[in-house]
C-alpha positions in Angstrom: 74.2 -9.5 24.5 72.6 -11.6 27.2 69.0 -12.7 26.8 66.1 -10.9 28.6 65.7 -13.7 31.1 69.4 -13.2 32.2 68.7 -9.5 32.9 65.6 -10.4 34.8 67.5 -12.8 37.0 70.2 -10.2 37.6 67.5 -7.6 38.6 65.9 -10.1 41.0 69.4 -11.0 42.5 70.1 -7.3 43.0 66.7 -6.7 44.6 67.3 -9.7 46.9 70.6 -8.2 48.0 68.9 -5.0 49.1 66.1 -7.0 50.8 68.7 -9.1 52.6 70.5 -6.0 53.9 67.2 -4.5 55.0 66.1 -7.7 56.7 69.4 -7.9 58.6 69.5 -4.3 59.7 65.9 -3.4 60.3 63.9 -6.5 61.2 64.2 -9.4 63.7 63.0 -12.0 61.2 66.2 -14.1 60.9 64.6 -16.8 58.8 63.5 -14.2 56.2 67.0 -12.8 56.0 68.5 -16.3 55.6 66.0 -17.2 52.9 66.6 -14.1 50.9 70.4 -14.4 51.2 70.4 -18.0 50.1 68.0 -17.3 47.2 70.1 -14.3 46.0 73.3 -16.3 46.3 71.8 -19.2 44.3 70.7 -16.9 41.6 74.1 -15.3 41.4 75.7 -18.8 41.0 73.2 -19.5 38.2 74.1 -16.2 36.5 77.9 -17.0 36.7 77.5 -20.5 35.3 75.1 -19.3 32.6 77.6 -16.5 31.6 80.6 -18.9 31.5 78.7 -21.4 29.4 77.3 -18.8 26.9 78.8 -17.6 23.7 77.3 -14.1 23.4 
């Protein structure tokens, strides 16, 4: 079972996906959308690496 921090990062990553979608479709703030997309993608890479390196 993954540790609680892993679940928190997953929840933040999911939230950032929704925020990125909202920013792309309902606002004109391009920098905000790019920032949330890059942050969410980075967190997903961290989760994938952490999952591959773990022995749960």
